[in-house]
Every structure is written in C-alpha cells, then in structure tokens.
NUZA-71330 format. One record per residue (C-alpha): residue number from 0; residue in one letter; x, y, z. Coordinates in steps of 0.5 Angstrom, whole numbers. Layout:
N
NUM / A / X / Y / Z
...
END
This chain:
219
0 / X / 41 / 270 / 339
1 / X / 33 / 270 / 341
2 / X / 33 / 277 / 342
3 / X / 27 / 282 / 341
4 / X / 28 / 283 / 334
5 / X / 27 / 276 / 331
6 / X / 19 / 277 / 331
7 / X / 18 / 272 / 325
8 / X / 11 / 268 / 327
9 / X / 11 / 271 / 334
10 / X / 3 / 273 / 336
11 / X / 1 / 279 / 339
12 / X / 4 / 285 / 335
13 / X / -2 / 286 / 331
14 / X / -2 / 286 / 323
15 / X / 4 / 289 / 319
16 / X / 1 / 296 / 317
17 / X / 6 / 300 / 312
18 / X / 6 / 307 / 312
19 / X / 3 / 310 / 306
20 / X / 8 / 315 / 303
21 / X / 12 / 314 / 309
22 / X / 18 / 320 / 309
23 / X / 25 / 318 / 309
24 / X / 25 / 321 / 316
25 / X / 20 / 322 / 321
26 / X / 23 / 328 / 325
27 / X / 30 / 332 / 324
28 / X / 33 / 329 / 329
29 / X / 33 / 322 / 326
30 / X / 37 / 325 / 320
31 / X / 43 / 327 / 325
32 / X / 42 / 320 / 328
33 / X / 43 / 316 / 322
34 / X / 49 / 321 / 320
35 / X / 52 / 320 / 327
36 / X / 52 / 312 / 326
37 / X / 55 / 312 / 320
38 / X / 61 / 317 / 322
39 / X / 62 / 313 / 328
40 / X / 62 / 306 / 324
41 / X / 67 / 310 / 319
42 / X / 72 / 310 / 325
43 / X / 73 / 303 / 323
44 / X / 73 / 300 / 330
45 / X / 67 / 295 / 329
46 / X / 63 / 292 / 323
47 / X / 56 / 292 / 321
48 / X / 55 / 285 / 324
49 / X / 57 / 287 / 331
50 / X / 52 / 293 / 330
51 / X / 47 / 289 / 329
52 / X / 48 / 285 / 335
53 / X / 49 / 291 / 339
54 / X / 42 / 293 / 337
55 / X / 39 / 286 / 338
56 / X / 42 / 286 / 345
57 / X / 38 / 291 / 348
58 / X / 33 / 289 / 353
59 / X / 26 / 287 / 350
60 / X / 22 / 292 / 354
61 / X / 27 / 298 / 351
62 / X / 27 / 295 / 344
63 / X / 20 / 295 / 343
64 / X / 18 / 302 / 346
65 / X / 24 / 305 / 342
66 / X / 23 / 308 / 335
67 / X / 27 / 305 / 329
68 / X / 33 / 311 / 330
69 / X / 32 / 311 / 338
70 / X / 34 / 303 / 337
71 / X / 40 / 305 / 333
72 / X / 43 / 311 / 338
73 / X / 42 / 306 / 344
74 / X / 46 / 301 / 340
75 / X / 51 / 306 / 338
76 / X / 52 / 308 / 346
77 / X / 54 / 301 / 347
78 / X / 59 / 301 / 342
79 / X / 62 / 307 / 343
80 / X / 63 / 305 / 351
81 / X / 65 / 298 / 349
82 / X / 71 / 301 / 345
83 / X / 73 / 306 / 349
84 / X / 70 / 312 / 346
85 / X / 66 / 314 / 352
86 / X / 65 / 312 / 359
87 / X / 58 / 310 / 363
88 / X / 59 / 316 / 367
89 / X / 59 / 321 / 361
90 / X / 53 / 317 / 358
91 / X / 49 / 318 / 364
92 / X / 51 / 325 / 365
93 / X / 51 / 327 / 358
94 / X / 58 / 331 / 358
95 / X / 65 / 330 / 356
96 / X / 69 / 328 / 362
97 / X / 76 / 325 / 360
98 / X / 79 / 323 / 353
99 / X / 77 / 317 / 350
100 / X / 80 / 312 / 345
101 / X / 83 / 315 / 338
102 / X / 79 / 313 / 332
103 / X / 83 / 309 / 327
104 / X / 80 / 314 / 321
105 / X / 75 / 320 / 321
106 / X / 70 / 320 / 316
107 / X / 71 / 327 / 313
108 / X / 64 / 331 / 310
109 / X / 67 / 331 / 303
110 / X / 69 / 323 / 303
111 / X / 61 / 322 / 305
112 / X / 59 / 321 / 298
113 / X / 64 / 316 / 295
114 / X / 64 / 312 / 302
115 / X / 57 / 311 / 301
116 / X / 57 / 309 / 294
117 / X / 63 / 304 / 296
118 / X / 58 / 301 / 301
119 / X / 61 / 295 / 305
120 / X / 61 / 289 / 301
121 / X / 61 / 283 / 304
122 / X / 62 / 278 / 299
123 / X / 68 / 274 / 299
124 / X / 72 / 269 / 294
125 / X / 72 / 262 / 296
126 / X / 77 / 257 / 295
127 / X / 73 / 251 / 296
128 / X / 67 / 248 / 293
129 / X / 60 / 248 / 296
130 / X / 58 / 243 / 300
131 / X / 51 / 243 / 298
132 / X / 48 / 243 / 291
133 / X / 41 / 246 / 288
134 / X / 36 / 240 / 289
135 / X / 39 / 238 / 296
136 / X / 34 / 236 / 301
137 / X / 37 / 240 / 307
138 / X / 35 / 241 / 315
139 / X / 37 / 247 / 318
140 / X / 40 / 247 / 325
141 / X / 36 / 247 / 331
142 / X / 41 / 252 / 335
143 / X / 39 / 258 / 340
144 / X / 46 / 261 / 341
145 / X / 47 / 267 / 346
146 / X / 51 / 270 / 341
147 / X / 49 / 273 / 334
148 / X / 46 / 269 / 328
149 / X / 42 / 271 / 322
150 / X / 38 / 264 / 322
151 / X / 31 / 266 / 324
152 / X / 28 / 263 / 330
153 / X / 22 / 260 / 326
154 / X / 26 / 257 / 321
155 / X / 31 / 253 / 325
156 / X / 30 / 245 / 325
157 / X / 26 / 245 / 319
158 / X / 27 / 241 / 312
159 / X / 27 / 244 / 305
160 / X / 30 / 244 / 299
161 / X / 36 / 248 / 296
162 / X / 34 / 252 / 290
163 / X / 40 / 256 / 289
164 / X / 47 / 256 / 291
165 / X / 50 / 263 / 292
166 / X / 57 / 266 / 293
167 / X / 61 / 266 / 299
168 / X / 59 / 272 / 304
169 / X / 62 / 274 / 311
170 / X / 59 / 269 / 316
171 / X / 56 / 274 / 321
172 / X / 56 / 269 / 327
173 / X / 63 / 270 / 328
174 / X / 64 / 277 / 325
175 / X / 60 / 280 / 330
176 / X / 64 / 278 / 336
177 / X / 71 / 279 / 333
178 / X / 72 / 272 / 331
179 / X / 74 / 273 / 324
180 / X / 70 / 273 / 317
181 / X / 70 / 266 / 316
182 / X / 67 / 267 / 309
183 / X / 62 / 261 / 307
184 / X / 57 / 259 / 301
185 / X / 50 / 262 / 302
186 / X / 44 / 258 / 300
187 / X / 37 / 260 / 298
188 / X / 33 / 254 / 302
189 / X / 25 / 254 / 300
190 / X / 20 / 251 / 305
191 / X / 13 / 249 / 304
192 / X / 9 / 253 / 309
193 / X / 6 / 247 / 313
194 / X / 14 / 246 / 315
195 / X / 14 / 253 / 318
196 / X / 7 / 254 / 320
197 / X / 4 / 248 / 321
198 / X / -2 / 244 / 318
199 / X / -7 / 251 / 318
200 / X / -2 / 254 / 313
201 / X / -3 / 256 / 306
202 / X / -2 / 250 / 302
203 / X / 0 / 254 / 296
204 / X / 5 / 258 / 300
205 / X / 13 / 257 / 300
206 / X / 18 / 261 / 304
207 / X / 25 / 262 / 302
208 / X / 31 / 264 / 306
209 / X / 38 / 265 / 305
210 / X / 42 / 260 / 309
211 / X / 50 / 260 / 311
212 / X / 53 / 253 / 310
213 / X / 54 / 252 / 317
214 / X / 46 / 253 / 318
215 / X / 44 / 247 / 314
216 / X / 46 / 239 / 314
217 / X / 43 / 234 / 309
218 / X / 36 / 231 / 311
END
C-alpha cells in the first residue's frame, strides 16, 4: 500500500541523520514495548507480514508523530483487537473488562533465548523453476494496492536488469492477509539511477532491490 512508511524519494523530510553511538533503547519503556510485541506475536495468531501491514496502516499524521516503538505499540493494539484479545472499550479505558480470545501458545520466559535464536525463517523450497534468469531485462509492475506490498513505490514501472536469482521466499502480499504463503523466487534487480530518479541523478549510481516474481515481467 502507499502508506506513510514508503518514503523512498519523498521530499520535505530532511536529510537522513544517523545518531552517533545510538543506544539500543532510548527509554526504559521501549524495552517493554519490544518484549510485549514479541510475546504477543509468539501467541501464533498473526505473522510478520500482518504486523508490518498493521504498522503501515496507521494514519499518516499518527505515524509521523510517533516514535519507532510507539508505532509498534499502536500496531499491536490493532492486532490484539482484530484477533479478539482486547476490545475497543478496553483500549480506550485502559482496563480489563471481559475475557478475550485464548492464545494458541504462550511464550515462556525460559523459552525466549531459543525462540529468538530460531527466528522466523521465511525461505521455502521451490518445486518449480524460476521464470527469469540473471541478465534478463525486466520491468517492475506499476501497482498501487490498498493491501500490503514490499515493492517500493519509487521502483514501480521501472526497467532494470536481473543481477541474481535468489531462493524462494514467502510472498508478503498474500501472507499479510491470510491468503497463504504463496512462496516465490526473489530476484535482485539493478536499475540505473536515472531510471529511478530522472536525468539529474548521478550517472555512476545504481539502485538494487529484491523483487518477488509477481513484481516483475520481461521488458
């Protein structure tokens, strides 16, 4: 979706200014926000793509005025309500009112290290052959879905060259909405800067993206 998160090439936001020696957390509550988000995700009622969609679906004014972990918590509220764990009244009143949904599983404290070490691999074995090969000239699809997508807005409808064929990975566009993993090959596609940013771009610059198979077609 063309949400507030998709800022590549957008003007008016100032330069990117990395914080020198940035700490892992800027406040104690951020540690709890991370822990709560991981524990809630561990219940098994949504996946990482649905989580991303919940964050990017926040109203732009709300998104831009929120810090990183504030966005996480606001999106978590959306997910918890969507899946029946809390009600709108409970969120508004900040108190327990009625018993909600029962978790599929509970992340116990002693299990956290092993669960984090395992992660959530999204690579999948493919039974079909890739539709494209390294060296193919391809064009990204010009799409503007209201649903989740990992194809950046600045790279839509652009022509580039496939640099490498990667493994098969879960397709986030369907996985975020409960429509199945639909694993696809991912391709590294390289664009000339002028193709992305226009004639004023640095002629020595190239931009690479990793694109799922449904994002591209032969040019």
